[in-house]
N, C-alpha and C positions, 0 to 999 in steps of 0.2 A: 504496497499499497505507499503512500504519496503523501497520507493527512496534511501535511505540509508542501504540496503543487510548489515542490524542488526540478520534480524530473519533468524536463523540458518534450514532451509526443505529440510535439504538430510535428513534425518528419518522419513519424511514423501513420500518422493521421492527416494527408493532402490535401487527401479530400473531401475532410467533415472544415481541414481550413478552408478549404474554396468555400464551399457549405455558409460556413456564417462566412466569410467576408463578400460571397451574396451578399447575404439575407442585410447586413451590414450598411453595403453602399444602399440596400435601394431602401431602408430605411429611413437614414439617413434626411431631419433635415437644417438648413439653417436656423439657429437659436433668435428670436426677436430680439434683444442684449445683446451690443456688439461685444462688452466683456465677455460674452459666452461662444463666443467663436472664436473661431482654428483652422490661423492659416493651411497645416500643416493634412484636413478636409476637406479643404478649398472651399468656407466658408468668408 
């Protein structure tokens, strides 16, 4: 077990990573308040 979640398993499950990325990109909305906008997300 990895209760502390210290082991990165993303490389072992690229299909899960791709699925999560797709969902996050689809569901992201630009925050109304400018101080919560993130340039890294294209806001």
